[in-house]
C-alpha positions in Angstrom: 32.8 29.1 -19.6 32.8 33.2 -19.7 34.8 34.2 -16.5 34.6 37.8 -15.3 38.1 40.0 -14.9 38.6 39.0 -11.6 38.9 35.2 -12.4 35.9 33.8 -10.9 33.0 31.8 -13.0 29.9 33.8 -13.8 27.2 33.3 -11.3 25.0 31.9 -14.0 27.3 29.2 -15.0 27.6 28.3 -11.0 23.8 28.0 -10.6 23.5 26.0 -13.9 25.8 23.3 -12.7 24.2 23.3 -9.1 20.8 22.7 -10.9 22.1 20.2 -13.1 24.1 18.3 -10.0 20.9 18.5 -7.9 18.6 17.2 -10.6 21.1 14.4 -11.3 21.6 13.5 -7.4 17.4 13.6 -7.2 16.9 11.0 -10.2 19.5 8.9 -9.0 18.0 8.7 -5.6 14.6 8.4 -7.0 15.8 5.5 -9.2 17.0 3.5 -6.4 15.1 4.5 -3.3 11.7 5.8 -4.9 8.4 4.3 -5.2 9.3 2.6 -8.6 13.0 2.1 -7.8 15.3 -0.8 -7.7 14.7 -1.6 -4.1 11.1 -1.5 -4.3 11.1 -3.6 -7.5 13.1 -6.4 -5.5 10.7 -6.1 -2.7 7.5 -6.6 -5.0 9.3 -9.6 -6.4 10.1 -11.2 -3.1 6.3 -10.2 -2.3 5.0 -12.1 -5.6 7.2 -15.3 -4.9 5.8 -15.6 -1.5 2.1 -14.8 -2.7 2.7 -17.6 -5.6 4.0 -20.2 -3.0 0.9 -19.4 -0.8 -1.5 -19.4 -3.6 0.1 -23.2 -4.5 -0.3 -24.2 -1.1 -4.1 -22.8 -1.0 -4.9 -24.8 -4.3 -3.3 -28.0 -3.0 -5.6 -27.8 0.3 -8.6 -26.8 -1.9 -8.0 -29.9 -4.0 -7.5 -32.2 -0.7 -10.8 -30.5 0.8 -12.6 -31.3 -2.8 -11.4 -34.7 -2.7 -12.8 -35.6 0.7 -16.1 -33.9 0.0 -16.5 -36.2 -3.0 -15.4 -39.1 -1.1 -18.3 -38.4 1.5 -20.9 -37.5 -0.8 -23.9 -39.7 -1.6 -22.9 -40.7 -5.0 -19.3 -42.0 -4.0 -18.8 -43.0 0.1 -15.7 -44.1 1.4 -16.1 -46.0 4.2 -12.8 -45.7 5.8 -12.9 -41.8 5.5 -16.5 -42.1 7.0 -15.0 -44.1 9.9 -12.2 -41.7 10.7 -14.6 -38.6 10.6 -16.9 -40.5 13.2 -14.0 -41.3 15.4 -12.7 -37.7 15.2 -16.1 -35.7 15.4 -18.0 -37.9 17.6 -15.4 -39.5 19.5 -16.3 -43.2 18.6 -14.3 -46.3 19.4 -14.7 -49.8 18.6 -15.3 -52.6 21.4 -11.8 -54.2 20.5 -9.8 -51.2 21.1 -8.0 -49.5 24.0 -7.9 -46.1 24.6 -5.0 -44.3 26.2 -5.3 -40.5 27.6 
């Protein structure tokens, strides 16, 4: 670095190092905190895991509902399921049962 006669560094060198330091600080901050930084990546991965778990739950629920629908269809009638649905929806009770409120 070239120094003037009074022993101080040249103004251009100081501005150059200040600009390099500023850019380095900005890019370091952006790589950690920015929209595509490390913290955002961890957050997105967490959301991905949560949504994958939720998808698995919904797929299991859909499979259960499809199974119940098939069991109540005209081609295949499950009498136990029909009895359960009639009891739940219509409030049916057999004559030999005791109802407790």
